[in-house]
N, C-alpha and C positions, 0 to 999 in steps of 0.2 A: 504494500500500500504506500502511496506517495502522500506524505503528511507535512503540512506547514505548521511550525510551532512558533508562536509569537512570544516575546519576552524571554529569550533563552539566556540572557544574562542574569536572570533572577533565580530564586531557589527552586521553584517548581519547573520552569522551562528547561533548565539545565538537566534535571533528572528525567524529564519526559524525553528529551533528545537522546540521552544515553539508553533509556529503555527501548526506544524505537530502533536504534542502531543495533542493540543487543539481539533483537528479534528479527533482524534482517529487513526491516522496512526502509524505504527511501525517506529519510528525514531531512527537511530543509528548515534551518533556523532563521529567525529574524529578530532584530532589535535595532535600537537607535545608533549604536556604535558602528564604526566603519568595518570592523571585523570582530569575530567572536573571540573573546579573551579567556574563556574557560572560567575556572573558579576565581574567587577573590584574590588569591595569591598568584594567579596566572598559570596554575597547573591544571592538569586534566582537561586540556583543550579538546573539544569535540572536533573530529575530522569531517563531520558531515557538511554538506553545502550550506552556505549562509548568504542571506541577502539583507543589506541594510535597508530598513524601512521605518519611516515615520508614519505611524498609523493615523495620525491626525491629518495627514495629507490624503484626502479621499481619492484624488486622481492617481497618486502613486499606489494606493491600495488596489485600485481596479487594475492598474497595469501589471502589478506583481502577481495578482491572482490569475489574470488571463495568461500570463507567461508560464506560471508554474502548473496551473490547473490541478490543484491538489485534490485528492479523493477525500481527504479529511483535514480539518483545521483544528488545532488545539490552541485556544486563545488564553494564554497565561499572562500576557502583558496587562498591566493595570497601574494606576496610581494607588498605592497602599499606605501612604503616610497619613493615618487617620486624623491626627491632631492638626497637622499642617493644612489638611484639606479645608479646615474651617476658616483659614485666613482669606479674607475677601480679595486679597491681591492675587491669589492663585485659584480661586473658585472656578473661574472660566476654564482654566487649564485642566482642572480635575474633571470637569464635565466633558471637555474635548477628548480627553484620554479614555475615560471609563464609559462614557455614553455615546458620544458622536462617533468616535473611532470604531467602537464596537458595531454601531449601526452600519458604517461604511463597509466593514469587514463582512458583516452578515449579508448585505446587499450583493457584494462581490461573490460570496460563497454561493448564494442562491442562483446567480447567473451561470455558474459553472457546474451546478448540481452537487456541490461538495457537502459532506457532513460537517457539522460544526459543533465543537465541544467548548462551552463557555464556563470558566471558573467564576463562581459567585461566592456569596458569603452569608453567614448567619445575620449579618448587619442589615439585611433587607427586612427583618422583623423588628418589633419594638422591644423584644427581650423581657416581656412581662410574664408573670406566672411561673409555674414549675414544670408544666407538661412539655415534653420534647416536641419540637416543631416537625411537622410532617412535610415531606418533600413536595407534595402537591397542594399544600396550604397556600392560599392566595391572600391571607390576612396581612398584607404588607403595611408596614408603618415604620420606616427607617428613622433612626434618631439623629442622624448626622449626614453631612454632605457625602462622605464616602459611601454610606449605605444607599443614599438617594441615587447616586450616580451608578452604582453597581446594579441597582434595581432597574434603572433605565436601560442598562445594557442587557439585562435579562429579557425585558419586554421587547427590545429590538430583535434579539435572536429568535424568540418564540414567534414573533410576528412575521419575520422575513424568511426564515430558514425552515424548510420542510423537515429535514433530517437533522434535528438538533438534540444535544444533550446539555442540560444545565446542571452543573454539579456544585452544590454549596459546601464550603469547607470552613474550618475555624481553627484558630490558634496554631498557625502553620509554622513549622521549623524545617530547615534543610541545611545542607552543607554550604550552599552557595549564596550566603547572605546573612544579614543580621536578623536576630529573632530573640524571643524571651529567654531562651536557654543561654545564649551567648551573653545577653545583658546581665543575667543573674551571676554567671561565672565571672564576668568582668567586675561587677560591683563587689563581689565577695573578696576580691583581691585587695580592696581598700576599705571595706566595711566589716566590722565584726558582727553586725546585726542589720537586718533589713526588714522593712514593713511591706507586706504584700496583701493585696485585697483578697478577701475570702467570701465575698457575696456575689461574685460573677462566676457562673457555673457553666462548664462546657467540657470538651475533650480535645486534646492536642491532635495535630495531623502532621505526620512525617512525610515530607515530599517524596522520599525514596519509595515508600510504600504506596503513596497515592499515585505516583507515576505508573506503577504496574497496573493499578485498577483502571486508570484512564486509557491506557493502551489496550487493555482487555475490552473496554467499553466501545471504543471506536471501531473495533473489529466486528461489531454486531449491528443489528437494526433495532435494538431495544431502546428507542429514543424516549426522551422525556426528562423530567426533573428527578434529581437524586441528591442525597446527602451522603457525605463521605468524610469521616474522621477515623482515627484509630479506635479500636475496641478497648474495653477495660472499664467502662462506666463513666459517669460524670464526676468531675472534680472542680475545685476552685483553683485560681492562680496560686493561692497559698499552698494548697496540696501539691501542685506542680513544682513549686520552688523547693519545698521540703524534699521531694523525691530527687530533684536535680542534685541538691547538695549531698543527699545520702549516697546516691550512686557515684558521685564524683569525689566522695571522701572529703568534703569540705565541712568545717565546723561552724560555719556561719549560722547565727541564730535568726530564725524567721518569726516575725510577730504578725499574727493575722489582724487586719484592720478592715473596716467597712470602706466602700468606695467614697462615701461622704467624708469620712475622716482622712482618707488618703489625699483626696482633693487636688491631684496634680494634672489631671487630664483636661484638655481643652474641649474635646469632643465628648458627647454623652456616649456611654458604653452600655450595651445590653447586659442585664443581669442574668437572663436566661438564654444561654447559647447552646442548650441541649438540642442536638439534631438527631432525629430518629432515622436510623440507617437500615431498618428492616427491609426496605424495598430492594436493597442490593441483593440480599439472599433470595428474595422472592423472584427476582429476575435472573437468578443463576450466577451472579457475580460473587467472587470470593472476597469477604470483608478484609479490612486491614488488620494487622496483628494488634495485640494489646499495646497500649501506649507506653507502659513501663518497659516492655521489650524493645519498642522503637527507640525510647530514650537511651537505653543501654547501648544499642547499636550505633546511635548517633554520637554519643559521647566517645565511643571507641573510634569512630570514623574521624572525629576531630582531634584525637589524641589525648582526651581527658582521662580515659581509663584504658587499661591494657586488656 
């Protein structure tokens, strides 16, 4: 299968490219940079074809899709800096990247008959209550600009592309980028104790595991909405931090606090990020492994544990 992957300089895009190559697919990467640089340290450079592409340039998007004529597109590129998205100075840019560029890509995909897999987020919901969100739930009520723009991307894909997958994920971590785990490890080097919120509940998602599922998915015609995080139940960020330090052998003390007491975020965050993933099994897909297992493998991958 010939597959175009956007945002290959990010955590997920990098892993999707490697998974596609490993399985013998023709993977073409794209991002803003002139060439693909691999991981943050410049290692593990993917040898697959690469095309420089600014997704906010609708004309360039149409030209590239016509040229490549992918059988599937995995759209990983996005503005993901949630707090920065609230800045009025960049709000238009966030909309251009997450909403308008996704619409352009969806229009181009539809014209060549390509499948399209769009990565979305739990932030399209308001995060209220304690019941897990169902993948086909349409009770959208995003709390911030990031959520609003990702929801607009969802609607564009569902409206324009006949063969679409919309996969919502949460609490993402991977080798090629910054994430909560790296932040906790970095802060533990200069702090004996840390305060971490314990009233936002969800489940982490390891991009290495997610990439396997996404490549499985685009090889089928089981289109629609899905939720995908690692297994292992629902936890708080406080629980996650405690397990990070336990596995990494750090003695950093973690104090649980409420979101209100923590008070550092510019953008409102959902309290309930529980995503129901049962549809994956119902459709014959293999769920992601337990998040504690994923964390152990990740810490080993980045050299934190042997």
